[in-house]
Residue frames as qw, qx, qy, qz and C-alpha x, y, z in Angstrom:
[[0.275, 0.422, -0.850, -0.157, 9.96, 33.40, 24.64],
 [0.762, -0.143, -0.549, -0.310, 8.62, 29.85, 24.73],
 [0.548, -0.026, -0.705, 0.450, 10.57, 28.95, 27.85],
 [0.068, -0.094, 0.380, -0.918, 8.84, 31.79, 29.70],
 [0.610, -0.268, -0.411, -0.622, 5.41, 30.25, 29.19],
 [0.632, -0.397, 0.470, -0.472, 3.80, 28.67, 32.26],
 [0.166, -0.253, 0.952, 0.057, 4.66, 24.98, 32.68],
 [0.546, 0.350, 0.682, -0.337, 1.01, 23.98, 32.25],
 [0.564, 0.723, -0.033, -0.399, 0.85, 25.58, 28.78],
 [0.144, 0.602, -0.753, -0.221, 4.17, 24.06, 27.71],
 [0.347, -0.063, 0.928, -0.116, 2.96, 20.62, 28.76],
 [0.624, 0.533, 0.418, -0.390, -0.24, 21.05, 26.75],
 [0.451, 0.738, -0.374, -0.335, 1.85, 21.83, 23.65],
 [0.022, -0.439, 0.896, 0.059, 4.15, 18.87, 24.22],
 [0.508, 0.148, 0.801, -0.280, 1.20, 16.55, 24.79],
 [0.635, 0.634, 0.089, -0.433, -0.34, 17.64, 21.50],
 [0.348, 0.645, -0.646, -0.212, 2.86, 16.66, 19.69],
 [0.214, -0.276, 0.925, -0.151, 3.14, 13.38, 21.59],
 [0.610, 0.290, 0.635, -0.375, -0.35, 12.29, 20.58],
 [0.547, 0.605, -0.329, -0.477, 0.47, 12.48, 16.87],
 [0.941, -0.004, 0.337, 0.018, 0.66, 8.91, 15.46],
 [0.034, -0.693, 0.614, 0.377, 3.90, 7.90, 13.74],
 [0.926, 0.341, -0.110, -0.124, 4.69, 5.55, 10.86],
 [0.432, -0.648, 0.617, 0.108, 7.65, 3.42, 11.94],
 [0.808, 0.503, -0.240, -0.190, 9.22, 1.83, 8.85],
 [0.569, -0.521, 0.633, 0.060, 11.40, -1.26, 9.42],
 [0.772, 0.463, -0.410, -0.147, 13.44, -3.16, 6.87],
 [0.822, -0.438, 0.362, 0.037, 15.42, -6.25, 7.80],
 [0.475, 0.708, -0.518, -0.064, 18.92, -7.00, 6.53],
 [0.981, -0.137, -0.087, 0.104, 20.52, -10.42, 6.78],
 [0.313, -0.824, 0.454, 0.132, 23.96, -10.43, 8.31],
 [0.552, 0.597, -0.546, -0.202, 26.79, -11.90, 6.21],
 [0.024, 0.399, -0.896, 0.195, 27.96, -14.61, 8.63],
 [0.629, 0.071, 0.606, -0.481, 24.80, -16.68, 8.45],
 [0.085, 0.189, -0.831, -0.516, 24.96, -19.33, 5.71],
 [0.083, 0.366, 0.925, -0.069, 21.53, -20.64, 6.74],
 [0.181, 0.376, 0.199, -0.887, 19.81, -17.32, 6.11],
 [0.496, 0.320, -0.320, -0.741, 18.38, -18.27, 2.73],
 [0.452, 0.079, -0.857, -0.234, 17.88, -22.02, 3.14],
 [0.683, -0.440, -0.091, -0.576, 15.83, -22.09, 6.33],
 [0.788, -0.016, -0.588, 0.183, 18.11, -24.49, 8.19],
 [0.176, 0.229, -0.529, 0.798, 18.68, -22.21, 11.16],
 [0.332, -0.544, -0.770, 0.012, 16.08, -23.07, 13.81],
 [0.250, -0.556, -0.353, 0.710, 16.63, -19.78, 15.59],
 [0.350, 0.896, 0.262, -0.071, 15.93, -17.85, 12.41],
 [0.661, 0.458, 0.001, 0.594, 18.45, -16.06, 10.22],
 [0.430, -0.476, -0.192, 0.742, 20.74, -13.51, 11.83],
 [0.227, 0.705, 0.399, 0.540, 19.58, -10.05, 10.89],
 [0.205, -0.244, -0.292, 0.902, 19.59, -6.40, 11.84],
 [0.155, 0.803, 0.570, -0.084, 16.64, -4.02, 11.89],
 [0.285, 0.076, 0.183, 0.938, 16.97, -0.89, 9.78],
 [0.020, 0.775, 0.585, -0.238, 14.53, 1.79, 10.86],
 [0.345, 0.365, 0.257, 0.826, 14.29, 4.83, 8.59],
 [0.261, -0.838, -0.374, -0.300, 11.88, 6.71, 10.86],
 [0.183, 0.521, -0.412, 0.725, 13.53, 9.49, 12.91],
 [0.327, -0.318, -0.764, 0.456, 13.24, 9.12, 16.66],
 [0.132, -0.863, -0.482, -0.072, 10.50, 11.28, 18.22],
 [0.315, 0.656, -0.104, 0.678, 11.73, 14.86, 18.19],
 [0.472, -0.782, 0.070, -0.401, 10.78, 15.50, 21.81],
 [0.931, -0.287, -0.072, 0.214, 13.29, 12.88, 22.94],
 [0.679, -0.035, 0.022, 0.733, 16.20, 15.10, 21.98],
 [0.082, 0.823, 0.218, 0.519, 14.77, 18.61, 22.26],
 [0.081, -0.620, 0.443, -0.642, 15.46, 19.33, 25.92],
 [0.087, 0.081, -0.904, 0.411, 15.42, 17.63, 29.32],
 [0.463, 0.160, 0.419, -0.765, 11.82, 18.62, 29.97],
 [0.736, 0.312, -0.232, -0.553, 10.49, 17.14, 26.72],
 [0.455, 0.296, -0.840, -0.007, 12.66, 14.03, 26.97],
 [0.142, -0.037, 0.821, -0.552, 11.34, 13.24, 30.44],
 [0.614, 0.276, 0.258, -0.693, 7.78, 13.62, 29.18],
 [0.660, 0.410, -0.470, -0.419, 8.37, 11.63, 25.97],
 [0.210, 0.283, -0.926, 0.134, 9.98, 8.69, 27.76],
 [0.413, 0.109, 0.702, -0.570, 6.65, 8.12, 29.49],
 [0.700, 0.467, 0.090, -0.533, 5.02, 7.68, 26.05],
 [0.720, 0.528, -0.434, -0.121, 7.65, 5.77, 24.07],
 [0.752, -0.460, 0.471, 0.026, 9.69, 2.66, 24.79],
 [0.122, 0.553, -0.753, -0.336, 12.56, 0.93, 23.06],
 [0.844, 0.148, 0.386, -0.342, 11.15, -2.00, 21.11],
 [0.855, 0.495, -0.109, -0.107, 11.70, -4.68, 18.44],
 [0.212, -0.648, 0.731, 0.020, 14.76, -6.22, 19.94],
 [0.576, 0.258, -0.732, -0.257, 15.78, -9.61, 18.61],
 [0.891, -0.338, -0.008, -0.304, 14.50, -12.79, 20.22],
 [0.961, -0.065, -0.147, 0.226, 16.67, -15.38, 21.99],
 [0.112, 0.860, -0.355, 0.348, 19.05, -12.83, 23.46],
 [0.710, 0.032, -0.593, 0.378, 21.95, -14.41, 25.39],
 [0.554, -0.791, -0.228, 0.123, 22.31, -13.75, 29.10],
 [0.174, 0.892, -0.302, 0.286, 24.78, -10.95, 29.85],
 [0.895, -0.216, -0.183, 0.346, 28.08, -12.35, 31.11],
 [0.143, -0.973, 0.177, 0.032, 30.30, -9.84, 32.92],
 [0.545, 0.596, -0.524, 0.271, 34.06, -9.79, 32.48],
 [0.750, -0.606, 0.202, -0.171, 35.66, -11.95, 35.14],
 [0.143, 0.616, -0.771, 0.077, 38.81, -13.71, 36.18],
 [0.951, -0.109, -0.148, -0.248, 38.53, -17.51, 36.18],
 [0.229, -0.628, 0.731, -0.139, 40.87, -19.40, 38.52],
 [0.749, 0.204, -0.574, -0.261, 41.63, -22.93, 37.33],
 [0.834, -0.492, 0.121, -0.220, 42.69, -24.25, 40.73],
 [0.910, -0.103, 0.083, 0.393, 46.27, -25.23, 39.97],
 [0.154, -0.897, 0.240, 0.338, 49.63, -23.52, 39.72],
 [0.825, 0.468, -0.011, 0.317, 52.36, -23.37, 37.10],
 [0.555, 0.307, -0.298, 0.714, 55.86, -22.73, 38.47],
 [0.280, -0.302, -0.556, 0.722, 54.36, -21.53, 41.70],
 [0.207, 0.125, -0.024, -0.970, 51.96, -19.13, 40.02],
 [0.468, 0.371, 0.717, -0.359, 48.24, -19.82, 40.14],
 [0.145, 0.120, 0.698, 0.690, 46.89, -20.39, 36.63],
 [0.248, 0.614, 0.520, -0.539, 44.00, -18.11, 35.74],
 [0.270, 0.302, 0.621, 0.671, 42.20, -16.91, 32.63],
 [0.196, 0.324, 0.164, -0.911, 40.37, -13.69, 31.86],
 [0.238, 0.472, 0.824, 0.204, 36.90, -14.38, 30.44],
 [0.004, 0.018, 0.152, 0.988, 35.73, -11.38, 28.50],
 [0.399, 0.397, 0.503, -0.656, 32.21, -10.00, 28.76],
 [0.286, 0.334, 0.781, 0.444, 29.73, -10.79, 25.97],
 [0.101, 0.636, 0.326, -0.692, 28.30, -7.29, 26.26],
 [0.150, 0.389, -0.464, -0.782, 28.88, -6.54, 22.55],
 [0.124, -0.131, -0.926, -0.331, 27.00, -9.68, 21.51],
 [0.011, -0.556, -0.750, 0.358, 24.08, -8.94, 23.85],
 [0.080, 0.529, 0.031, -0.844, 23.89, -5.38, 22.49],
 [0.106, 0.061, -0.725, -0.678, 23.05, -6.78, 19.04],
 [0.188, -0.426, -0.879, -0.105, 19.80, -8.13, 20.48],
 [0.074, -0.414, -0.472, 0.775, 18.84, -4.98, 22.38],
 [0.248, 0.790, 0.554, 0.087, 15.74, -3.02, 21.31],
 [0.369, -0.192, 0.111, 0.902, 16.70, 0.24, 19.58],
 [0.044, -0.389, -0.519, -0.759, 13.46, 1.58, 18.05],
 [0.156, 0.157, 0.492, -0.842, 11.24, 4.00, 19.95],
 [0.279, -0.274, -0.750, -0.533, 7.58, 3.04, 19.58],
 [0.406, -0.011, 0.463, -0.788, 4.17, 3.72, 21.10],
 [0.085, 0.132, 0.976, 0.153, 2.05, 0.58, 20.78],
 [0.222, 0.604, 0.651, -0.402, -1.25, 2.43, 21.21],
 [0.290, 0.817, 0.076, -0.493, -0.73, 5.08, 18.53],
 [0.040, 0.620, -0.612, -0.489, 2.06, 4.18, 16.12],
 [0.918, 0.337, 0.070, -0.198, 1.89, 1.96, 13.04],
 [0.439, -0.504, 0.666, 0.332, 4.78, -0.38, 12.31],
 [0.740, 0.588, -0.145, -0.293, 5.50, -1.01, 8.63],
 [0.668, -0.309, 0.620, 0.271, 7.51, -4.15, 7.88],
 [0.459, 0.724, -0.228, -0.461, 8.93, -3.46, 4.44],
 [0.775, 0.499, -0.381, -0.073, 11.69, -5.41, 2.72],
 [0.848, -0.402, 0.274, 0.210, 14.27, -8.06, 3.46],
 [0.364, 0.867, -0.333, -0.063, 17.65, -6.96, 2.15],
 [0.903, 0.166, -0.252, 0.305, 20.85, -8.83, 1.41],
 [0.630, -0.570, -0.040, 0.525, 23.96, -8.18, 3.48],
 [0.102, 0.926, -0.160, -0.326, 25.89, -5.03, 2.62],
 [0.097, -0.626, 0.675, 0.379, 28.22, -5.40, -0.31],
 [0.478, 0.103, 0.861, 0.140, 26.48, -8.39, -1.86],
 [0.088, -0.011, -0.577, -0.812, 25.11, -8.29, -5.36],
 [0.612, 0.077, 0.184, -0.766, 21.34, -7.81, -5.71],
 [0.340, 0.064, -0.905, -0.249, 19.60, -11.15, -5.99],
 [0.535, -0.457, -0.695, -0.151, 17.32, -13.33, -3.98],
 [0.468, -0.586, -0.487, 0.448, 15.98, -11.45, -0.96],
 [0.282, 0.108, 0.053, 0.952, 16.87, -8.03, -2.36],
 [0.317, -0.171, -0.054, -0.931, 13.27, -6.86, -2.44],
 [0.427, -0.309, -0.846, -0.080, 11.43, -9.64, -0.63],
 [0.468, -0.654, -0.053, -0.592, 8.71, -8.58, 1.78],
 [0.258, 0.190, -0.813, 0.486, 9.61, -9.26, 5.40],
 [0.641, -0.523, -0.401, -0.392, 7.34, -10.59, 8.11],
 [0.204, -0.623, 0.534, -0.535, 7.76, -10.20, 11.91],
 [0.768, -0.079, -0.635, -0.039, 8.22, -13.86, 12.84],
 [0.689, -0.704, 0.017, -0.169, 8.09, -14.76, 16.51],
 [0.890, -0.143, 0.008, 0.434, 11.56, -16.27, 16.19],
 [0.439, 0.510, 0.003, 0.740, 12.84, -12.81, 15.17],
 [0.144, -0.537, 0.168, -0.814, 11.19, -10.62, 17.79],
 [0.074, -0.015, 0.806, -0.587, 10.15, -11.01, 21.38],
 [0.127, -0.443, -0.862, -0.211, 6.72, -12.62, 21.58],
 [0.135, -0.643, -0.525, 0.541, 5.48, -10.01, 24.04],
 [0.005, -0.388, 0.202, 0.899, 6.13, -7.25, 21.50],
 [0.153, -0.125, -0.763, -0.615, 4.04, -8.95, 18.82],
 [0.158, -0.535, -0.812, 0.172, 1.19, -9.33, 21.30],
 [0.113, -0.643, -0.332, 0.681, 1.02, -5.57, 21.81],
 [0.102, -0.057, 0.464, 0.878, 0.99, -4.31, 18.20],
 [0.356, 0.557, 0.559, -0.500, -2.29, -2.55, 17.39],
 [0.527, 0.787, 0.001, -0.320, -1.55, -1.16, 13.92],
 [0.603, -0.283, 0.645, 0.375, 0.47, -3.25, 11.46],
 [0.580, 0.700, -0.154, -0.387, 1.39, -2.78, 7.79],
 [0.683, -0.182, 0.655, 0.268, 2.76, -5.63, 5.66],
 [0.192, 0.554, -0.463, -0.665, 4.04, -5.50, 2.11],
 [0.847, 0.355, 0.393, -0.052, 2.64, -7.34, -0.91],
 [0.034, -0.724, 0.531, 0.438, 5.71, -7.73, -3.06],
 [0.886, 0.399, -0.061, -0.229, 5.62, -9.55, -6.38],
 [0.392, 0.632, -0.656, 0.129, 9.37, -10.21, -6.16],
 [0.422, -0.373, 0.730, -0.388, 8.69, -12.44, -3.17],
 [0.030, 0.020, 0.982, 0.183, 6.98, -15.03, -5.38],
 [0.387, -0.280, -0.516, -0.711, 3.44, -15.72, -6.50],
 [0.615, -0.476, -0.627, -0.038, 2.46, -17.25, -3.15],
 [0.283, 0.200, -0.443, 0.827, 3.88, -14.49, -0.95],
 [0.439, -0.353, 0.031, -0.826, 0.45, -13.26, 0.14],
 [0.861, -0.244, -0.377, -0.237, -0.72, -16.72, 1.10],
 [0.690, 0.028, -0.519, 0.504, 2.47, -17.39, 3.06],
 [0.040, 0.316, -0.300, 0.899, 2.24, -14.03, 4.84],
 [0.618, -0.337, -0.017, -0.710, -1.35, -14.58, 5.94],
 [0.853, -0.114, -0.509, 0.008, -0.62, -18.20, 6.86],
 [0.511, 0.059, -0.527, 0.677, 2.01, -17.08, 9.33],
 [0.187, -0.294, 0.181, -0.919, -0.03, -14.13, 10.56],
 [0.761, -0.292, -0.249, -0.523, -3.07, -16.35, 11.15],
 [0.797, -0.065, -0.546, 0.248, -0.84, -18.93, 12.84],
 [0.258, 0.190, -0.452, 0.833, 0.60, -16.26, 15.15],
 [0.488, -0.338, 0.009, -0.805, -2.94, -15.18, 16.06],
 [0.868, -0.210, -0.398, -0.211, -3.70, -18.79, 16.96],
 [0.697, -0.001, -0.499, 0.515, -0.59, -18.87, 19.16],
 [0.388, -0.748, -0.399, 0.361, -1.60, -15.70, 20.97],
 [0.349, -0.161, 0.146, 0.912, 0.31, -13.00, 19.05],
 [0.050, -0.182, -0.375, -0.908, -1.28, -9.82, 17.69],
 [0.140, -0.529, -0.824, 0.147, -4.22, -10.08, 20.09],
 [0.027, -0.679, -0.291, 0.673, -4.53, -6.28, 20.21],
 [0.232, 0.010, 0.560, 0.795, -4.39, -5.83, 16.44],
 [0.299, 0.643, 0.454, -0.539, -6.98, -3.26, 15.30],
 [0.480, 0.786, -0.122, -0.369, -5.68, -2.13, 11.91],
 [0.708, -0.113, 0.584, 0.379, -4.05, -4.29, 9.26],
 [0.353, 0.789, -0.192, -0.464, -2.63, -2.49, 6.23],
 [0.812, 0.158, 0.429, 0.364, -1.51, -4.19, 3.03],
 [0.040, 0.890, -0.128, -0.435, 0.92, -2.00, 1.20],
 [0.784, 0.464, 0.134, 0.389, 2.84, -1.54, -2.00],
 [0.421, -0.635, 0.111, 0.638, 6.10, 0.35, -1.97],
 [0.444, 0.870, -0.092, -0.192, 6.83, 2.94, -4.61],
 [0.903, 0.292, -0.076, 0.305, 9.75, 1.76, -6.76],
 [0.391, 0.616, -0.270, 0.628, 11.93, 4.65, -5.64],
 [0.636, -0.750, -0.026, -0.178, 11.43, 4.24, -1.87],
 [0.358, 0.583, -0.597, 0.419, 14.75, 4.75, -0.13],
 [0.746, -0.361, -0.551, 0.099, 15.13, 2.30, 2.82],
 [0.471, -0.092, -0.383, 0.789, 17.07, 5.00, 4.70],
 [0.124, -0.212, -0.029, -0.969, 14.30, 7.63, 4.57],
 [0.314, 0.229, 0.670, -0.633, 11.06, 8.10, 6.46],
 [0.061, -0.230, -0.801, -0.549, 7.84, 7.04, 4.74],
 [0.442, 0.116, 0.315, -0.832, 4.15, 7.83, 4.72],
 [0.260, 0.260, 0.927, 0.076, 1.11, 5.67, 3.97],
 [0.314, 0.137, -0.238, -0.909, -1.30, 6.83, 1.27],
 [0.514, 0.261, 0.739, -0.349, -4.80, 5.35, 1.60],
 [0.114, 0.014, 0.726, 0.678, -5.57, 4.26, -1.94],
 [0.021, 0.623, 0.777, 0.092, -9.35, 4.26, -1.48],
 [0.095, -0.830, -0.259, 0.484, -9.32, 7.82, -0.22],
 [0.211, -0.476, 0.399, 0.755, -6.83, 9.00, -2.84],
 [0.133, 0.165, 0.781, 0.588, -8.58, 7.57, -5.87],
 [0.030, 0.754, 0.643, -0.130, -11.83, 9.09, -4.69],
 [0.099, -0.842, -0.055, 0.527, -10.22, 12.53, -4.78],
 [0.078, 0.660, -0.516, -0.540, -8.01, 12.16, -7.83],
 [0.896, 0.327, 0.182, -0.237, -9.31, 10.10, -10.73],
 [0.507, 0.708, -0.492, -0.012, -5.88, 10.13, -12.35],
 [0.173, -0.491, 0.815, -0.253, -4.69, 7.82, -9.57],
 [0.912, 0.063, 0.092, -0.396, -7.01, 5.01, -10.69],
 [0.708, 0.469, -0.523, 0.068, -3.87, 3.36, -12.05],
 [0.041, -0.456, 0.744, -0.487, -2.48, 3.03, -8.52],
 [0.719, -0.080, 0.436, -0.535, -5.61, 1.16, -7.45],
 [0.898, 0.341, -0.162, -0.224, -5.39, -1.15, -10.44],
 [0.425, 0.539, -0.686, 0.240, -1.72, -1.91, -9.75],
 [0.355, -0.326, 0.700, -0.527, -2.62, -2.92, -6.21],
 [0.862, 0.130, 0.224, -0.435, -5.38, -5.24, -7.49],
 [0.767, 0.494, -0.407, -0.043, -2.98, -6.79, -10.00],
 [0.173, 0.500, -0.760, 0.378, -0.35, -7.39, -7.32],
 [0.624, -0.179, 0.528, -0.547, -2.96, -8.89, -5.00],
 [0.917, 0.264, -0.027, -0.298, -3.93, -11.39, -7.68],
 [0.600, 0.525, -0.579, 0.170, -0.28, -12.33, -8.18],
 [0.077, -0.466, 0.712, -0.520, 0.54, -12.61, -4.49],
 [0.602, -0.060, 0.606, -0.517, -2.48, -14.78, -3.70],
 [0.611, 0.330, -0.547, -0.468, -2.41, -16.91, -6.82],
 [0.309, 0.160, -0.929, 0.124, -1.46, -20.03, -4.88],
 [0.193, 0.149, 0.732, -0.636, -4.35, -19.58, -2.46],
 [0.046, 0.416, 0.816, 0.400, -6.96, -19.15, -5.16],
 [0.017, 0.615, 0.428, -0.662, -8.33, -15.90, -3.76],
 [0.302, 0.486, 0.582, 0.578, -10.45, -14.35, -6.50],
 [0.016, -0.569, -0.233, 0.788, -10.97, -10.60, -6.74],
 [0.352, 0.589, 0.603, 0.406, -13.42, -9.68, -9.45],
 [0.006, -0.976, -0.205, 0.070, -13.55, -6.09, -10.52],
 [0.630, 0.336, -0.033, 0.699, -10.93, -3.56, -11.46],
 [0.107, 0.524, -0.107, 0.838, -9.54, -0.38, -9.95],
 [0.299, -0.333, 0.388, -0.806, -11.63, 1.05, -7.13],
 [0.861, -0.146, -0.121, -0.472, -14.13, -1.80, -7.21],
 [0.807, 0.150, -0.531, 0.209, -11.32, -4.33, -6.83],
 [0.162, 0.339, -0.557, 0.741, -9.96, -2.44, -3.83],
 [0.593, -0.300, 0.156, -0.730, -13.39, -2.45, -2.22],
 [0.930, -0.048, -0.310, -0.193, -13.58, -6.24, -2.55],
 [0.615, 0.248, -0.576, 0.478, -10.10, -6.72, -1.09],
 [0.091, -0.368, 0.439, -0.815, -10.81, -4.44, 1.88],
 [0.706, -0.210, 0.135, -0.662, -14.10, -6.16, 2.68],
 [0.972, 0.002, 0.035, -0.232, -13.62, -9.80, 1.73],
 [0.479, 0.635, -0.595, 0.115, -9.86, -10.34, 1.43],
 [0.069, -0.362, 0.833, -0.413, -9.76, -12.12, 4.80],
 [0.779, -0.107, -0.037, -0.617, -12.98, -14.12, 4.41],
 [0.899, 0.078, -0.429, -0.027, -11.09, -17.45, 4.40],
 [0.466, 0.220, -0.599, 0.613, -8.88, -16.63, 7.38],
 [0.465, -0.694, -0.453, -0.312, -11.41, -16.62, 10.16],
 [0.633, -0.496, -0.330, 0.495, -9.18, -16.24, 13.21],
 [0.349, -0.066, 0.061, 0.933, -7.52, -13.12, 11.86],
 [0.149, -0.460, -0.437, -0.758, -10.73, -11.64, 10.47],
 [0.544, -0.664, -0.500, -0.113, -12.67, -12.27, 13.67],
 [0.572, -0.372, -0.257, 0.684, -9.85, -10.81, 15.76],
 [0.176, 0.113, 0.163, 0.964, -9.86, -7.56, 13.77],
 [0.345, -0.544, -0.482, -0.594, -13.65, -7.28, 13.91],
 [0.620, -0.581, -0.485, 0.204, -13.61, -7.94, 17.67],
 [0.488, -0.341, -0.131, 0.793, -11.04, -5.16, 18.11],
 [0.113, 0.725, 0.234, -0.639, -13.16, -2.62, 16.23],
 [0.146, -0.149, 0.627, 0.750, -12.42, -3.00, 12.50],
 [0.560, 0.344, 0.055, -0.752, -15.22, -2.06, 10.11],
 [0.734, 0.172, 0.657, -0.017, -16.88, -5.03, 8.35],
 [0.615, 0.773, 0.152, -0.019, -16.61, -3.07, 5.09],
 [0.384, 0.795, -0.404, 0.240, -12.89, -2.38, 5.52],
 [0.895, -0.429, 0.062, 0.101, -11.28, -5.18, 7.49],
 [0.716, -0.045, 0.199, 0.668, -8.11, -4.64, 5.45],
 [0.107, 0.922, 0.008, -0.372, -6.70, -1.27, 4.42],
 [0.783, 0.350, 0.250, 0.449, -4.88, -0.87, 1.10],
 [0.155, -0.936, 0.080, 0.307, -2.09, 1.71, 1.09],
 [0.696, 0.606, -0.107, 0.369, 0.84, 2.97, -0.94],
 [0.644, -0.619, 0.012, 0.449, 4.20, 3.46, 0.81],
 [0.529, 0.704, 0.038, 0.473, 6.24, 6.40, -0.39],
 [0.482, 0.021, -0.299, 0.823, 9.01, 8.68, 0.87],
 [0.120, -0.723, -0.446, 0.513, 7.88, 11.53, 3.06],
 [0.130, 0.757, -0.054, -0.638, 6.83, 14.37, 0.82],
 [0.231, -0.190, 0.771, 0.562, 7.50, 12.27, -2.28],
 [0.532, 0.209, -0.301, -0.763, 5.38, 11.78, -5.34],
 [0.917, 0.026, 0.148, -0.369, 3.42, 8.71, -6.40]]
């Protein structure tokens, strides 16, 4: 039986599993009690919750031995910024008496409120890729603005230190976000680089989500350049990406000549040519000059195109 194997062999097997990179898919849902969520008047950023469809690493709940080993590789991440200081439950004495009895008030702990800000997603910054997908409306609301908008990891949403440590990042190009969504996304990303975020970024993926992606299920990234090389019938996927790129960056005036595979090649190589801080950062951290950006398709695990 497996448990009868020598510890050294078991550890080698566990280490092999631990070194497998994961795709951590995060969607963001606005919470219903935030009227400023869609008008930008909340300086702290809209109140939201992270929805992660990626299962936690299996070794964390297999047995005590594997959990101990896995906790040295993964940490809880992507907690919300501006967390309040924990206030314990206490008895406050007001310093006067009523009918001979000292007046006092019980001040309840804010533990439940602080818990909303706590990190809950296991992540390995050196190996895993974080995919920021969609921004969703609060539960129970009718689909409308924000239903399928791409989300971006603003510093006002997440702890700054976490953004500094991300090495592999995937962001969505979503036509429902508006014709300037690509420009806005890169504007903020470039601005964050200038402020010191994403300094370890080595891989930047731009992705399209399949129409039937379920926000509650795990996803995989399909490299469009590799896929269309192997399967000519998937040329349509490459062309759809090029078309969406042109829509998303219309306001910036980024021109991509060529169709299909040729268009993808131009995007991967020259799509960041006007955003020097971000481009230079990726090149400094090891990105290939011919593929500074990576174009991918997001789909359910084991799903079709």
